[in-house]
C-alpha positions as CSV (number, residue, x, y, z in Angstrom):
1,M,-20.6,-28.5,37.9
2,P,-18.3,-29.3,35.4
3,G,-14.9,-28.2,35.1
4,S,-11.4,-28.2,33.9
5,T,-8.5,-30.7,35.5
6,P,-5.8,-29.0,36.7
7,A,-2.1,-30.0,36.2
8,T,0.4,-30.6,38.4
9,L,1.2,-27.0,40.2
10,N,4.3,-25.7,38.9
11,P,7.0,-26.3,41.3
12,T,8.1,-22.4,41.4
13,V,4.2,-21.7,42.2
14,A,4.4,-24.3,44.4
15,K,7.7,-22.7,46.2
16,V,6.6,-19.6,46.2
17,T,3.1,-20.6,48.0
18,Q,5.2,-22.5,50.6
19,R,7.3,-19.3,51.3
20,I,4.5,-16.8,51.8
21,R,2.8,-19.6,53.8
22,E,5.8,-20.0,56.4
23,R,6.7,-16.3,55.9
24,S,3.2,-15.3,57.2
25,A,2.2,-18.4,59.8
26,E,2.2,-16.6,62.8
27,R,0.4,-13.7,61.5
28,R,-2.3,-15.6,59.8
29,A,-2.7,-17.7,62.6
30,L,-4.0,-14.5,64.6
31,Y,-6.0,-13.2,61.8
32,E,-7.6,-16.6,61.8
33,R,-8.5,-16.6,65.4
34,R,-9.9,-13.5,65.1
35,M,-12.2,-14.3,62.4
36,A,-13.3,-16.9,64.3
37,D,-13.9,-15.0,67.3
38,Q,-15.8,-12.6,65.7
39,H,-18.2,-15.5,64.0
40,K,-18.5,-16.6,67.8
41,R,-19.9,-13.3,69.0
42,G,-22.6,-13.1,66.2
43,V,-22.3,-12.1,62.3
44,H,-25.8,-10.5,61.9
45,R,-28.7,-8.9,63.9
46,A,-29.5,-11.7,66.7
47,E,-26.9,-10.2,68.5
48,L,-28.4,-6.5,68.8
49,S,-30.7,-5.5,71.4
50,C,-34.3,-4.4,70.5
51,G,-33.4,-1.0,70.5
52,N,-30.4,-1.4,67.7
53,L,-32.6,-3.5,65.5
54,A,-35.7,-1.1,65.8
55,H,-33.1,1.9,64.7
56,G,-31.8,-1.0,61.8
57,F,-35.1,-1.3,60.3
58,A,-36.8,2.2,60.6
59,A,-36.7,2.7,57.3
60,C,-37.3,-0.6,55.8
61,S,-41.3,-1.9,54.7
62,A,-43.4,-3.9,57.0
63,Q,-42.7,-6.9,54.9
64,E,-39.1,-6.4,55.1
65,K,-39.3,-5.9,59.0
66,D,-41.1,-9.5,59.0
67,S,-38.1,-11.1,57.8
68,L,-35.5,-9.3,59.7
69,K,-37.2,-10.0,62.7
70,L,-37.4,-13.7,62.1
71,M,-33.2,-14.1,62.0
72,N,-34.0,-17.3,59.9
73,S,-33.6,-15.6,56.9
74,A,-30.0,-14.1,55.4
75,N,-30.2,-10.0,55.1
76,L,-27.1,-8.8,52.9
77,G,-25.2,-5.7,53.2
78,I,-24.7,-3.2,49.7
79,I,-21.1,-1.1,50.1
80,S,-21.3,0.6,46.9
81,S,-19.0,3.1,44.9
82,Y,-22.0,4.5,43.0
83,N,-21.6,8.0,41.7
84,D,-22.7,9.6,38.4
85,M,-19.6,11.7,37.3
86,L,-17.8,8.6,36.7
87,S,-18.4,6.2,33.9
88,A,-16.9,3.0,35.2
89,H,-19.3,3.6,38.7
90,Q,-22.4,5.3,37.0
91,P,-24.3,1.8,36.1
92,F,-24.4,1.1,40.0
93,E,-27.1,3.6,40.5
94,T,-29.9,0.8,39.5
95,F,-28.1,-1.9,41.1
96,P,-29.1,-1.9,44.9
97,E,-33.0,-2.2,43.8
98,T,-32.1,-5.3,41.3
99,I,-29.9,-6.8,44.4
100,K,-33.2,-6.1,46.9
101,A,-35.5,-7.7,44.3
102,A,-33.5,-10.5,43.8
103,A,-33.2,-11.0,47.9
104,R,-36.8,-10.9,48.4
105,A,-37.6,-13.1,45.9
106,M,-35.3,-15.8,48.1
107,G,-37.4,-14.9,51.2
108,S,-34.0,-12.7,52.7
109,T,-33.5,-9.0,52.5
110,A,-30.9,-6.5,51.3
111,Q,-30.2,-3.3,52.7
112,F,-27.6,-0.4,51.5
113,A,-24.9,-0.5,54.2
114,G,-22.9,2.3,52.9
115,G,-21.5,4.3,50.3
116,V,-17.4,4.7,49.5
117,P,-15.7,7.4,47.8
118,A,-14.4,6.4,44.2
119,M,-12.6,9.2,42.4
120,C,-10.9,8.9,39.0
121,D,-7.6,8.8,38.2
122,G,-8.7,9.6,34.3
123,V,-9.9,12.9,35.6
124,T,-7.0,13.6,38.6
125,Q,-4.1,12.7,36.1
126,G,-1.4,15.3,36.4
127,Q,-3.5,17.9,39.2
128,P,-3.3,18.4,43.0
129,G,-6.4,15.7,43.4
130,M,-4.4,12.8,42.2
131,E,-2.2,13.2,45.2
132,L,-5.5,11.9,47.2
133,S,-5.5,8.7,45.3
134,L,-3.6,6.7,46.5
135,F,-4.7,7.0,50.3
136,S,-8.5,7.0,49.0
137,R,-8.0,3.0,49.3
138,D,-7.5,3.2,52.9
139,V,-10.5,5.8,53.2
140,I,-12.7,3.3,51.3
141,A,-11.5,0.3,53.8
142,M,-12.5,2.5,56.6
143,A,-15.8,3.3,54.9
144,T,-16.2,0.2,54.3
145,A,-15.8,-1.0,57.9
146,V,-18.1,2.0,59.0
147,G,-20.8,1.5,56.5
148,L,-21.2,-2.7,57.5
149,S,-19.9,-1.7,62.1
150,H,-23.7,-1.7,62.0
151,N,-23.8,-5.6,62.3
152,M,-27.1,-5.9,60.9
153,F,-25.9,-8.6,57.4
154,D,-24.9,-12.1,57.4
155,A,-22.9,-11.3,54.2
156,A,-21.9,-8.7,51.9
157,L,-21.7,-7.6,48.2
158,Y,-19.1,-4.9,47.3
159,L,-19.8,-3.1,44.0
160,G,-16.6,-1.1,42.9
161,V,-14.3,-1.4,39.9
162,C,-11.8,0.7,39.4
163,D,-8.4,1.8,40.7
164,K,-8.1,2.0,44.5
165,I,-11.9,1.3,45.5
166,V,-11.3,-2.4,45.1
167,P,-8.3,-2.8,46.5
168,G,-10.1,-1.0,49.4
169,L,-13.3,-2.8,49.3
170,F,-10.9,-6.1,49.9
171,I,-8.6,-4.4,52.6
172,G,-12.4,-3.6,54.0
173,A,-13.9,-7.2,53.5
174,A,-10.9,-9.5,55.0
175,R,-11.4,-7.0,58.5
176,F,-14.9,-8.1,58.2
177,G,-13.6,-12.1,57.2
178,H,-16.3,-13.6,59.4
179,L,-18.9,-12.6,56.5
180,P,-19.5,-14.1,53.0
181,A,-18.4,-11.3,50.2
182,M,-19.7,-10.8,47.0
183,F,-17.5,-8.8,44.7
184,V,-20.4,-7.1,41.8
185,P,-18.6,-5.5,39.1
186,A,-20.5,-3.2,36.3
187,G,-18.5,-3.8,33.2
188,P,-16.6,-2.2,30.4
189,M,-18.0,0.4,28.3
190,P,-18.1,-0.4,24.7
191,S,-15.2,0.3,22.4
192,G,-14.8,3.4,21.3
193,L,-11.5,5.5,18.9
194,P,-8.8,2.9,18.4
195,N,-6.1,2.9,21.2
196,K,-3.4,3.3,18.5
197,E,-4.7,6.5,17.2
198,K,-5.7,8.0,20.9
199,A,-1.7,7.6,21.8
200,R,-1.1,9.4,18.1
201,I,-3.2,12.1,18.9
202,R,-1.7,12.8,22.6
203,Q,1.8,12.6,21.1
204,L,0.9,15.4,18.3
205,Y,-0.9,17.4,20.9
206,A,2.8,16.9,22.8
207,E,4.7,18.4,20.1
208,G,2.4,21.1,19.6
209,K,0.8,19.5,16.1
210,V,-2.4,19.5,17.1
211,G,-4.7,21.9,19.3
212,R,-6.4,21.2,22.7
213,E,-9.7,21.1,20.8
214,E,-8.6,17.8,18.5
215,L,-7.2,16.5,22.0
216,L,-10.2,16.8,23.8
217,Q,-12.3,14.9,20.7
218,A,-10.0,12.1,20.5
219,E,-10.5,11.3,24.6
220,S,-14.3,12.3,24.4
221,D,-14.3,9.5,21.2
222,S,-11.9,7.4,23.7
223,Y,-13.9,7.1,27.0
224,H,-17.8,8.1,25.3
225,S,-20.4,6.0,27.6
226,P,-21.0,4.3,30.9
227,G,-18.4,1.3,31.8
228,T,-15.1,1.2,32.6
229,C,-12.7,2.5,30.3
230,T,-11.7,0.0,27.8
231,F,-7.2,-0.2,28.2
232,Y,-5.9,-2.6,30.6
233,G,-5.1,-0.6,33.5
234,T,-5.7,-1.0,37.3
235,A,-9.7,-1.0,36.6
236,N,-9.8,-3.8,34.5
237,S,-6.4,-5.5,36.5
238,N,-9.0,-5.4,39.6
239,Q,-11.8,-7.5,37.8
240,L,-9.5,-10.1,36.8
241,M,-7.9,-10.2,39.9
242,M,-11.1,-10.6,41.9
243,E,-12.0,-13.4,39.3
244,V,-8.8,-15.2,39.5
245,M,-9.6,-15.5,43.2
246,G,-12.7,-16.7,43.1
247,L,-14.9,-13.8,44.4
248,H,-16.6,-12.6,41.2
249,L,-19.1,-15.4,39.6
250,P,-17.4,-17.1,36.8
251,G,-17.3,-14.9,33.4
252,T,-18.9,-12.0,35.2
253,S,-15.8,-9.4,35.0
254,F,-16.0,-8.2,31.3
255,V,-19.9,-8.1,30.6
256,N,-20.8,-4.7,29.0
257,P,-23.1,-2.7,31.8
258,G,-26.9,-1.9,30.7
259,T,-26.8,-5.5,29.1
260,E,-29.7,-8.3,29.9
261,M,-26.6,-10.4,30.8
262,R,-25.4,-7.6,33.0
263,E,-28.5,-7.4,35.4
264,A,-28.9,-11.5,35.3
265,L,-26.0,-11.7,37.1
266,T,-26.0,-9.1,39.7
267,R,-29.5,-11.1,40.3
268,Y,-27.6,-14.6,40.5
269,A,-25.0,-12.6,42.5
270,T,-27.6,-11.8,44.9
271,E,-29.2,-15.5,45.3
272,Q,-25.4,-16.9,45.5
273,A,-24.6,-14.5,47.9
274,I,-27.4,-15.6,50.1
275,R,-26.8,-19.1,49.8
276,N,-23.3,-18.8,50.7
277,T,-24.4,-17.5,54.4
278,E,-25.1,-19.3,57.8
279,P,-29.3,-18.9,57.1
280,G,-28.9,-20.0,53.3
281,G,-26.8,-23.3,54.3
282,E,-23.8,-22.9,52.7
283,Y,-21.5,-20.9,55.0
284,R,-18.8,-19.4,53.1
285,P,-17.1,-16.6,55.0
286,F,-14.2,-14.0,53.4
287,Y,-11.3,-15.4,55.8
288,K,-12.0,-19.2,55.0
289,Q,-12.0,-18.5,51.5
290,I,-8.4,-16.3,50.7
291,D,-5.5,-17.8,51.9
292,E,-2.4,-17.5,50.2
293,R,-3.2,-19.3,47.4
294,A,-5.4,-16.9,45.9
295,I,-3.3,-14.1,46.5
296,V,-0.6,-16.3,45.2
297,N,-3.5,-16.4,42.1
298,A,-3.8,-12.9,41.9
299,V,-0.3,-12.4,41.1
300,V,-0.3,-15.1,38.4
301,G,-3.2,-13.7,36.8
302,L,-1.6,-10.1,37.1
303,L,1.4,-11.4,35.4
304,A,0.1,-13.9,32.6
305,S,-2.4,-10.7,31.6
306,G,0.4,-7.8,31.6
307,G,-1.8,-6.1,34.6
308,S,-1.2,-2.8,36.4
309,T,2.1,-2.0,38.6
310,N,-0.5,-0.5,41.1
311,H,-1.0,-3.9,42.5
312,T,2.8,-4.5,43.6
313,M,1.5,-2.2,46.1
314,H,-2.2,-3.0,46.2
315,L,-1.9,-6.6,46.6
316,I,0.6,-6.4,49.2
317,A,-2.2,-4.1,51.2
318,M,-4.5,-6.8,50.4
319,A,-2.8,-9.6,51.4
320,A,-1.8,-7.9,54.8
321,A,-5.6,-7.4,55.4
322,A,-5.9,-11.1,55.4
323,G,-2.9,-11.7,57.7
324,I,-0.6,-12.8,54.6
325,T,3.0,-11.3,54.2
326,L,3.9,-10.8,50.3
327,N,6.6,-8.9,49.2
328,W,7.8,-7.6,45.4
329,D,10.0,-10.8,45.2
330,D,7.2,-13.2,45.0
331,F,5.9,-11.0,42.5
332,T,9.7,-11.3,40.7
333,D,10.1,-15.4,40.9
334,L,6.5,-16.0,39.8
335,S,7.0,-13.6,37.0
336,A,10.0,-15.9,35.5
337,V,7.9,-18.5,35.4
338,T,4.5,-17.0,34.0
339,P,3.9,-16.7,30.2
340,S,2.4,-13.3,28.8
341,L,-0.8,-14.4,27.0
342,M,-2.7,-11.2,26.5
343,K,-2.1,-8.0,24.3
344,V,-4.7,-5.2,25.3
345,Y,-3.3,-1.7,25.6
346,P,-1.0,-0.4,26.7
347,N,0.6,-3.9,26.0
348,G,-1.1,-3.8,22.4
349,Q,-3.9,-2.3,20.5
350,A,-6.5,-4.2,21.3
351,D,-8.9,-3.6,24.6
352,I,-10.4,-5.2,27.2
353,N,-13.8,-5.8,24.9
354,H,-11.6,-7.3,22.2
355,F,-10.0,-10.0,24.9
356,Q,-13.4,-10.7,25.8
357,A,-14.5,-11.9,22.5
358,A,-11.5,-13.7,21.9
359,G,-12.4,-15.9,24.8
360,G,-11.7,-13.9,28.2
361,M,-11.4,-15.2,31.4
362,S,-12.4,-19.0,30.3
363,Y,-10.0,-19.6,28.3
364,L,-7.2,-17.9,30.6
365,F,-8.3,-19.9,33.2
366,R,-7.9,-22.9,31.5
367,E,-4.6,-22.2,30.3
368,L,-3.4,-21.7,33.5
369,L,-4.9,-24.0,35.2
370,G,-3.6,-26.8,32.3
371,A,0.2,-25.5,32.9
372,G,-0.5,-25.7,36.8
373,L,-0.2,-22.0,37.0
374,L,-3.0,-21.8,39.6
375,H,-4.2,-23.1,42.8
376,G,-7.3,-24.8,40.9
377,D,-8.4,-25.7,44.6
378,I,-9.0,-22.8,45.8
379,P,-13.0,-22.2,47.6
380,T,-15.1,-19.9,45.5
381,V,-18.1,-17.5,46.0
382,F,-19.7,-20.2,43.4
383,G,-19.6,-23.0,45.4
384,T,-17.6,-24.5,44.0
385,D,-13.6,-24.9,43.5
386,L,-11.6,-22.7,40.6
387,T,-11.8,-25.1,38.0
388,A,-15.0,-24.4,37.3
389,Y,-14.4,-21.1,36.2
390,T,-13.4,-22.4,32.8
391,Q,-17.5,-22.0,32.4
392,E,-18.9,-18.9,30.9
393,P,-22.5,-17.8,31.1
394,F,-25.0,-17.6,29.0
395,L,-28.8,-16.7,29.4
396,E,-31.7,-18.9,29.1
397,D,-35.4,-18.1,29.2
398,G,-34.1,-15.0,31.3
399,K,-31.7,-17.0,33.7
400,V,-28.0,-17.5,33.9
401,V,-26.2,-20.9,32.9
402,W,-22.6,-21.6,32.6
403,R,-21.3,-23.6,30.2
404,E,-17.8,-24.4,28.8
405,G,-15.8,-21.8,27.5
406,P,-13.9,-22.1,24.3
407,E,-11.1,-24.6,23.9
408,N,-8.9,-22.4,21.6
409,S,-8.1,-18.7,21.1
410,L,-10.6,-17.0,18.7
411,D,-8.3,-14.4,18.2
412,E,-4.2,-15.1,18.6
413,E,-3.0,-11.2,18.1
414,V,-4.9,-10.6,22.0
415,L,-5.1,-14.0,23.6
416,R,-2.7,-16.8,23.4
417,P,-2.1,-20.5,24.7
418,V,0.4,-21.1,27.1
419,A,2.2,-23.2,24.6
420,T,3.0,-20.1,21.8
421,P,2.9,-17.1,24.2
422,F,3.6,-13.6,23.7
423,A,6.7,-13.9,25.8
424,P,7.6,-16.5,27.9
425,T,7.6,-14.5,31.6
426,G,4.9,-11.9,33.0
427,G,7.1,-8.7,32.2
428,L,7.6,-7.5,35.4
429,T,10.8,-7.4,37.3
430,V,11.9,-6.1,40.7
431,M,14.8,-3.1,40.0
432,K,17.6,-3.2,42.8
433,G,21.0,-1.5,42.9
434,N,22.3,1.8,44.9
435,L,19.3,3.3,44.1
436,G,17.2,1.4,46.1
437,R,14.3,-1.0,45.2
438,G,11.8,-0.5,42.4
439,V,9.5,-2.3,39.8
440,I,9.6,-2.1,36.2
441,K,6.7,-3.6,33.3
442,V,8.5,-4.2,30.7
443,S,5.6,-6.3,28.6
444,A,4.8,-3.1,26.3
445,V,8.7,-2.0,26.0
446,A,10.3,-3.4,23.2
447,E,13.6,-5.3,23.5
448,E,15.7,-2.3,22.1
449,H,14.5,0.0,24.8
450,R,14.8,-2.1,28.0
451,V,18.9,-1.0,28.7
452,V,19.2,2.5,29.0
453,E,22.9,4.4,30.5
454,A,22.5,8.0,30.6
455,P,23.3,10.9,32.6
456,V,19.8,11.8,34.7
457,K,18.0,15.0,34.4
458,I,16.2,15.3,38.1
459,F,13.0,17.2,38.9
460,E,11.0,17.8,42.0
461,D,7.8,18.2,40.5
462,Q,6.2,16.8,37.4
463,N,4.9,19.8,35.9
464,E,8.6,21.3,35.8
465,M,9.4,18.7,33.1
466,K,7.0,20.0,30.4
467,A,9.2,23.5,30.5
468,A,12.2,21.3,29.9
469,F,10.8,19.3,27.4
470,E,9.5,22.7,25.3
471,S,13.1,24.1,25.7
472,G,15.2,21.4,24.2
473,D,16.5,20.6,27.3
474,L,15.8,16.9,26.9
475,D,16.8,16.3,23.3
476,R,19.5,13.9,24.0
477,D,20.5,10.6,25.8
478,V,18.4,11.1,29.2
479,I,16.9,9.2,32.2
480,V,14.5,11.5,33.5
481,V,14.4,11.5,37.4
482,V,11.1,12.6,39.6
483,R,11.8,12.6,43.4
484,F,9.9,13.2,46.5
485,Q,6.6,11.6,44.8
486,G,6.6,8.8,47.5
487,P,3.4,8.6,49.9
488,K,4.9,10.0,52.3
489,A,6.0,13.3,50.1
490,N,2.9,13.8,48.6
491,G,0.5,10.8,48.4
492,M,2.3,9.1,45.5
493,P,0.7,10.5,42.5
494,E,0.6,8.7,38.8
495,L,3.0,10.1,36.8
496,H,1.4,9.6,33.4
497,K,1.5,13.5,32.4
498,L,5.1,12.5,31.6
499,T,4.3,9.5,29.1
500,P,3.6,11.5,26.0
501,F,7.1,14.0,26.3
502,L,8.9,10.6,27.0
503,G,7.1,8.8,24.1
504,V,8.4,11.8,21.9
505,L,11.9,11.9,22.9
506,Q,12.1,7.8,22.2
507,D,10.6,8.1,18.6
508,R,13.3,10.8,17.7
509,G,15.7,8.1,18.3
510,F,17.1,9.2,21.7
511,K,17.8,6.5,24.5
512,V,15.2,7.6,27.6
513,A,14.0,6.2,30.6
514,L,12.1,7.3,34.0
515,V,13.0,6.4,37.3
516,T,10.9,7.7,40.4
517,D,9.3,7.1,43.2
518,G,6.0,8.0,42.1
519,R,3.3,5.5,40.4
520,M,2.8,4.9,36.6
521,S,0.0,2.1,37.1
522,G,-1.5,0.3,34.4
523,A,-1.1,2.8,32.0
524,S,2.4,2.1,31.7
525,G,3.7,2.0,28.0
526,K,6.3,1.6,25.7
527,V,8.8,4.0,27.6
528,P,11.0,2.0,30.4
529,A,10.1,2.8,33.8
530,S,11.5,1.8,36.8
531,I,8.9,2.7,39.8
532,H,7.5,3.0,43.1
533,M,11.8,3.5,44.2
534,S,11.6,2.9,47.9
535,P,12.9,4.2,50.2
536,E,11.4,7.1,48.9
537,A,13.5,10.1,48.6
538,L,11.9,11.9,51.7
539,D,12.1,8.8,54.0
540,G,16.3,8.3,53.6
541,G,15.9,7.4,50.2
542,P,19.1,6.9,47.5
543,L,17.0,9.2,44.9
544,A,17.6,12.1,47.2
545,K,21.4,11.5,46.4
546,L,21.5,12.1,42.8
547,R,22.9,15.2,41.2
548,D,22.0,16.7,37.8
549,G,24.8,14.9,35.2
550,D,25.9,11.5,37.1
551,V,25.2,8.4,34.7
552,V,22.8,6.0,36.0
553,R,22.4,2.2,33.6
554,L,18.8,0.8,34.0
555,D,19.0,-2.8,33.1
556,A,15.5,-4.2,33.1
557,N,16.6,-7.3,31.6
558,A,19.3,-8.0,34.5
559,G,16.8,-6.0,36.4
560,T,19.4,-3.8,38.3
561,L,19.4,0.0,38.9
562,E,22.6,2.0,39.7
563,A,24.3,5.3,39.7
564,K,27.7,4.9,38.3
565,V,29.1,7.0,40.7
566,D,32.7,6.1,42.9
567,A,31.5,4.6,46.4
568,A,33.2,6.5,48.1
569,T,31.7,9.8,46.5
570,W,28.3,8.1,46.9
571,A,28.6,7.5,50.9
572,E,29.7,10.9,51.4
573,R,27.0,12.7,49.6
574,E,24.4,14.4,51.4
575,L,20.8,14.2,51.1
576,A,18.9,16.5,48.9
577,V,15.7,18.2,50.3
578,A,12.9,19.6,48.6
579,N,10.0,22.2,50.1
580,L,7.2,20.1,49.6
581,D,4.5,23.0,51.3
582,H,2.8,23.3,47.9
583,Y,1.8,19.6,48.0
584,H,0.1,20.0,51.4
585,V,-2.8,22.7,50.9
586,G,-5.3,23.0,48.6
587,L,-8.5,20.7,47.5
588,G,-8.4,18.8,50.5
589,R,-4.7,17.8,51.0
590,E,-4.5,19.3,53.8
591,L,-6.7,16.7,55.5
592,F,-4.6,13.7,54.6
593,S,-1.7,15.1,56.6
594,G,-2.0,12.3,59.2
595,F,-2.0,10.0,56.2
596,R,1.3,10.9,54.8
597,H,3.3,10.6,58.4
598,L,1.9,7.1,58.5
599,A,2.4,6.1,55.0
600,M,4.2,2.8,54.5
601,R,7.2,1.9,52.4
602,G,5.7,1.3,48.4
603,E,7.1,-2.6,49.1
604,E,4.8,-2.6,52.2
605,G,1.6,-1.3,50.3
606,A,2.4,2.0,50.4
607,G,-0.8,2.4,53.1
608,S,-1.8,4.2,56.2
609,L,-3.5,1.6,58.0
610,G,-0.5,-0.4,59.6
611,G,0.5,-3.8,59.3
612,F,-2.7,-5.2,61.4
613,E,-1.5,-9.0,62.9
614,A,2.2,-8.0,62.1
615,D,2.3,-4.9,63.8
616,D,0.2,-6.8,67.0
617,L,2.6,-9.7,67.2
618,A,5.9,-7.4,67.0
619,R,4.3,-5.5,69.5
620,Q,4.1,-8.2,71.6
621,E,7.7,-9.6,70.7
622,G,8.8,-5.9,72.0
623,Q,6.8,-6.5,75.5
624,I,8.4,-9.8,75.9
625,F,12.3,-9.1,75.2
626,Q,11.3,-5.8,77.9
627,E,10.0,-8.2,80.3
628,D,13.1,-10.5,80.0
629,A,15.6,-7.8,80.0
């Protein structure tokens, strides 16, 4: 298929890719050996005993049993995040039947291998349930493994959209990397209440100028139908990253659910997944598709689009599952050469449907490939390299065909060319200083708000801030510090409950910022926020040394975060402690104590599953060292 011809690779992109390759060499080699060994042991039901196989197809139709007995046709495993409470996942209800029918038409089969949990950060925002959110990624990865562990499958289709779901599915897919993988999205809901109006109502409510009835109406008008929320948060960042890694079909990320095109793309994804299997004749396993080039592409796509800061953790955990060591310095170096090409809320007022209409993924690919910012030579589930992703899908007689997408943006207020970007850099910076390391997203922060030096006000629970705001205690220049919010402390919840209060203070003319070892994710807005601070306060992090009234300087331009405290005084300070018992019981939080104990630091991915091959190599080195001693 025709596609774009990429330019010479940008020197920084090439350097960072090589650095990751060298850093990951031993780990990646061990991962590849393990996947190749699994492939040799058998990637499908041919390795099962007759009793195993009989159990595996007992519920199938006679026709499906005949196909499964033959071993020369493909059997697809479906892993789905469907539930009918959450708008983004509700459309997946009908996908399994569509997939099974498409597989039968190809002389193959598909089975629903397993469901994974899908929780919504929008529902749990500011609530105890949010403390399970980040760890749900690890549960999803494990549930994916359980579903695929029956070894009945020649490939897997992963149905997921939102925040932790896609990273969890990716981690699971990576550990079953000997199987071809196809990620199948559901698409965003149609546009609702404009984002600017939604933000205005939220701030009015925070100030007590409108009531809950008006607030609920505004929220309902924003989130109003099946499909993903239309702002550019973690969910839509997930879709963009899957496509830029070649795990989606071209142009499939942002097609609305319930449309003829959406169903046609799901059918085609099924057909292509079958072609990608050994029985299908073109074996394309995940582990040969996803390498350091694909991971760098995901980072560049995230930066160019102003995507979610959650992925500064998720991508590290995802890369680790594929034997690749990614770190925050890689993000910073790539950000320095990646222009900002999208303005979608919270970085602008448009939503993801406006982005799609302006040229969408095909135009974004064309610009990034043309600037040498993406690895165009990576293999994809489409059966091509990435240069074919400058195409977009169209329907002809009910079938999907791909044609070249627009060469020019149809709305430069939403989507711009590399030659005239919204900003010359990706707007993501690592923050360093005597308070540890964190990340800040400044794509929605005005230049005049990017440097704040002010006394701190410390909270150890986000709910305490509302009372301080209402009492007027925060009506001043202030850096709000919310600590003991890391993965070991309470699962690292998002802290968007703070955003309206901080926004009001900024609008009143005060210099304000947020520093936390918690998260703010893809909806990070106009207030500068240094987040994911590592080490976290509970893990001996220097946030625990801060005291109310200490002056802190946050400089997002320079990437520095410093407590202006005499070095000798700072060194002598004891770490504050907090009673965290109330975080650990209720709404199932007691079930996650093991996750909290095992949690790694934010810069290591904040997961509880370990470092995979890196851990094994470290143990081997330790054993060798002990034997030498």
